[in-house]
Wavefront OBJ file of the C-alpha trace (Angstrom):
o trace
v -91.854 -23.340 19.456
v -89.028 -20.611 19.498
v -86.062 -21.757 21.799
v -83.779 -19.511 23.222
v -80.074 -20.186 22.573
v -77.200 -18.764 24.598
v -75.845 -16.758 21.323
v -79.143 -15.494 20.354
v -79.568 -17.572 17.060
v -83.105 -19.090 16.053
v -83.473 -22.713 15.705
v -82.637 -22.865 11.904
v -79.773 -20.142 12.035
v -76.221 -21.280 11.200
v -73.203 -19.513 12.803
v -71.162 -17.049 10.879
v -69.430 -18.674 7.988
v -65.754 -18.110 6.612
v -63.811 -19.898 4.112
v -60.491 -18.930 2.504
v -58.713 -21.315 -0.021
v -54.833 -21.659 -1.032
v -53.682 -20.893 2.245
v -51.049 -23.541 2.350
v -48.340 -23.052 -0.404
v -46.770 -26.810 -0.199
v -50.324 -28.266 -0.461
v -51.761 -28.937 -3.786
v -54.922 -27.463 -2.547
v -55.899 -25.976 0.692
v -58.734 -24.473 2.450
v -59.721 -23.223 5.925
v -63.430 -23.588 7.059
v -65.004 -21.669 10.210
v -68.704 -21.625 11.550
v -68.621 -19.521 14.578
v -65.666 -20.814 16.756
v -65.277 -24.057 15.154
v -62.354 -23.852 12.773
v -60.793 -26.589 10.413
v -58.187 -26.628 7.836
v -57.793 -29.157 4.998
v -54.893 -29.714 2.724
v -55.007 -31.951 -0.387
v -51.844 -33.827 -1.746
v -51.897 -35.674 -4.820
v -52.989 -37.365 -7.150
v -49.972 -39.699 -6.397
v -49.291 -42.653 -8.258
v -50.532 -45.985 -6.816
v -53.498 -46.993 -5.039
v -53.670 -47.786 -1.372
v -53.777 -51.863 0.091
v -57.406 -53.306 -0.901
v -58.374 -50.079 -3.314
v -59.454 -50.742 -6.677
v -56.694 -49.839 -9.065
v -58.850 -48.764 -11.956
v -60.199 -45.797 -9.859
v -58.599 -43.235 -8.187
v -58.316 -44.018 -4.321
v -59.209 -41.053 -1.628
v -57.003 -41.272 1.588
v -58.228 -38.955 4.678
v -56.047 -38.286 7.547
v -57.684 -36.615 10.518
v -55.551 -34.716 13.051
v -56.903 -33.761 16.383
v -56.105 -30.384 17.774
v -54.430 -32.123 20.626
v -53.597 -35.561 21.723
v -53.874 -39.100 19.573
v -56.527 -40.074 17.189
v -59.321 -42.277 18.822
v -62.246 -43.940 17.871
v -64.391 -40.866 16.999
v -61.840 -39.719 14.581
v -61.363 -42.956 12.726
v -65.088 -42.856 12.211
v -64.817 -39.303 11.029
v -62.033 -40.277 8.618
v -64.342 -43.310 7.388
v -67.279 -40.793 6.681
v -65.214 -38.185 5.152
v -63.542 -40.863 2.658
v -66.929 -42.286 1.828
v -68.426 -38.629 1.272
v -65.663 -37.428 -0.846
v -65.532 -40.636 -2.979
v -68.955 -40.252 -3.527
v -68.434 -36.491 -5.181
v -65.114 -37.146 -6.985
v -64.823 -38.546 -10.222
v -62.581 -41.524 -9.531
v -62.160 -42.782 -13.206
v -60.284 -39.593 -14.474
v -56.930 -40.456 -12.532
v -57.161 -44.190 -11.977
v -54.408 -46.092 -10.066
v -53.717 -43.029 -8.098
v -54.086 -41.790 -4.321
v -55.204 -38.101 -3.235
v -54.483 -37.648 0.395
v -56.698 -35.054 2.326
v -55.346 -34.168 5.733
v -57.848 -32.511 8.073
v -56.226 -30.562 10.903
v -58.707 -29.445 13.617
v -57.851 -26.069 14.832
v -60.870 -25.478 17.301
v -63.934 -27.492 18.000
v -66.895 -25.825 19.012
v -69.423 -28.003 17.783
v -70.676 -29.243 14.369
v -67.052 -30.323 13.935
v -67.383 -32.995 11.272
v -69.581 -31.141 8.969
v -67.316 -28.045 8.967
v -64.469 -30.753 8.299
v -66.442 -31.963 5.214
v -66.956 -28.609 3.845
v -63.260 -27.637 4.461
v -62.485 -30.858 2.594
v -64.488 -29.941 -0.422
v -63.236 -26.515 -0.853
v -59.433 -27.723 -0.797
v -60.330 -30.357 -3.399
v -61.673 -27.567 -5.417
v -58.484 -25.559 -4.778
v -56.295 -28.664 -5.873
v -58.561 -28.916 -9.102
v -59.472 -32.607 -8.482
v -62.469 -33.412 -10.943
v -65.804 -33.448 -9.111
v -69.311 -34.651 -10.257
v -70.574 -31.413 -7.611
v -69.703 -29.933 -4.748
v -71.091 -31.242 -1.096
v -72.579 -29.133 1.534
v -72.914 -30.713 5.401
v -74.806 -29.541 8.370
v -75.317 -30.848 11.811
v -79.218 -31.041 12.954
v -79.612 -31.790 16.977
v -82.809 -33.169 18.824
v -83.108 -32.031 21.985
v -84.881 -34.325 24.918
v -87.865 -31.801 24.748
v -88.225 -32.828 21.219
v -87.135 -29.560 19.318
v -84.575 -29.370 16.602
v -81.817 -26.815 16.125
v -79.237 -26.609 13.364
v -75.298 -26.006 13.736
v -74.888 -26.617 17.506
v -72.114 -25.094 19.392
v -70.183 -27.716 21.643
v -72.371 -26.610 24.756
v -75.572 -27.082 22.810
v -74.530 -30.629 21.491
v -73.888 -31.949 25.097
v -77.410 -31.310 26.035
v -79.024 -33.123 23.101
v -80.305 -36.661 22.859
v -79.569 -37.127 19.283
v -78.185 -35.552 16.175
v -77.480 -36.033 12.490
v -74.795 -35.305 10.164
v -76.218 -34.510 6.940
v -74.558 -34.030 3.622
v -76.464 -32.639 0.380
v -75.274 -32.131 -3.048
v -74.663 -28.584 -3.662
v -77.587 -26.963 -4.979
v -75.888 -24.147 -7.125
v -77.012 -24.907 -10.929
v -73.749 -23.051 -12.424
v -71.566 -25.844 -11.295
v -73.056 -28.371 -13.613
v -74.028 -28.660 -17.392
v -77.858 -28.337 -17.651
v -78.421 -31.859 -18.643
v -76.670 -33.305 -15.434
v -78.905 -31.866 -12.975
v -80.855 -34.855 -12.741
v -79.782 -38.129 -10.920
v -82.122 -41.111 -12.116
v -85.062 -38.774 -12.668
v -84.622 -36.754 -9.634
v -83.335 -33.323 -9.524
v -79.910 -33.425 -7.729
v -81.210 -31.045 -4.810
v -83.487 -33.645 -3.644
v -80.597 -36.342 -3.034
v -78.453 -36.827 0.146
v -74.947 -37.850 0.030
v -74.355 -38.967 3.490
v -76.555 -39.275 6.635
v -75.048 -40.340 9.666
v -77.144 -40.275 13.010
v -76.250 -40.755 16.806
v -78.580 -41.060 19.621
v -82.115 -42.221 19.563
v -84.536 -40.197 17.359
v -88.086 -40.977 15.697
v -88.603 -41.350 12.207
v -90.582 -37.980 12.331
v -87.623 -36.308 14.167
v -85.126 -37.684 11.501
v -87.513 -36.419 8.503
v -87.829 -32.816 10.115
v -83.983 -33.007 10.693
v -83.794 -33.595 6.890
v -86.062 -31.089 6.294
v -84.150 -28.516 8.131
v -80.797 -29.832 6.858
v -82.052 -29.206 3.228
v -83.104 -25.819 3.785
v -79.832 -25.034 5.479
v -77.858 -26.739 2.768
v -79.325 -23.910 0.319
v -77.842 -21.247 2.319
v -74.382 -23.211 2.465
v -74.482 -23.436 -1.270
v -75.298 -19.609 -1.782
v -72.043 -19.003 0.658
v -70.111 -21.346 -1.568
v -71.025 -19.741 -4.761
v -70.266 -16.250 -3.509
v -66.911 -17.389 -1.895
v -65.826 -19.040 -5.310
v -66.721 -16.297 -7.381
v -65.243 -13.597 -5.184
v -61.756 -15.706 -4.894
v -62.163 -16.112 -8.721
v -62.583 -12.316 -9.166
v -59.643 -11.771 -6.647
v -57.233 -13.900 -8.713
v -58.129 -12.472 -11.917
v -57.237 -9.090 -10.715
v -54.020 -10.363 -9.301
v -53.046 -11.754 -12.640
l 1 2 3 4 5 6 7 8 9 10 11 12 13 14 15 16 17 18 19 20 21 22 23 24 25 26 27 28 29 30 31 32 33 34 35 36 37 38 39 40 41 42 43 44 45 46 47 48 49 50 51 52 53 54 55 56 57 58 59 60 61 62 63 64 65 66 67 68 69 70 71 72 73 74 75 76 77 78 79 80 81 82 83 84 85 86 87 88 89 90 91 92 93 94 95 96 97 98 99 100 101 102 103 104 105 106 107 108 109 110 111 112 113 114 115 116 117 118 119 120 121 122 123 124 125 126 127 128 129 130 131 132 133 134 135 136 137 138 139 140 141 142 143 144 145 146 147 148 149 150 151 152 153 154 155 156 157 158 159 160 161 162 163 164 165 166 167 168 169 170 171 172 173 174 175 176 177 178 179 180 181 182 183 184 185 186 187 188 189 190 191 192 193 194 195 196 197 198 199 200 201 202 203 204 205 206 207 208 209 210 211 212 213 214 215 216 217 218 219 220 221 222 223 224 225 226 227 228 229 230 231 232 233 234 235 236 237 238 239 240 241 242
């Protein structure tokens, strides 16, 4: 069933993507990420000596600070901080700089839907820019389920408000060039088959969830291709400048 969307996209079509790195001079790493009219900035500071309270000093600690566009931080933003922290801890190599803290500050510039996935994508690119050791990159996408049962990817704010449920899904980047050949399998599974983070809101059936997973995984390949092109382009630009 084809669904008409106000911006003319198909169900599985992502909004236009844009990403820039090294945009904040005082941060150790930074990136901006846009999907349509949703835009997020991420800045990385660290690693700095010492870990936060209740953190394991034998590993590096990741701290996430969420800054809304306006107003104070509330319960949804606190949840976003926790999801981001857990996601980034799972992709960073925490044993390389033990007993240190790396802070990631996420600044919302504009929220027009799929805000958390955009923030995860921005934070990953800022970590790359800061040279933080990572097992692999991660790509995040939002899938929504409407009352009538159809599923759409990368919703706008207006579309989000009309949906009965949605899933935030984070997948390992499927770009093989990021990793040495032997490390592309995790416990016997090709890394592309894995999922790093899955958060659902609202009520959806098991079938709906697996359909979201399937659509999200297909979109993650497009996001991975975009990341690869972006990283290659910026490294080419840097070598020209050098």
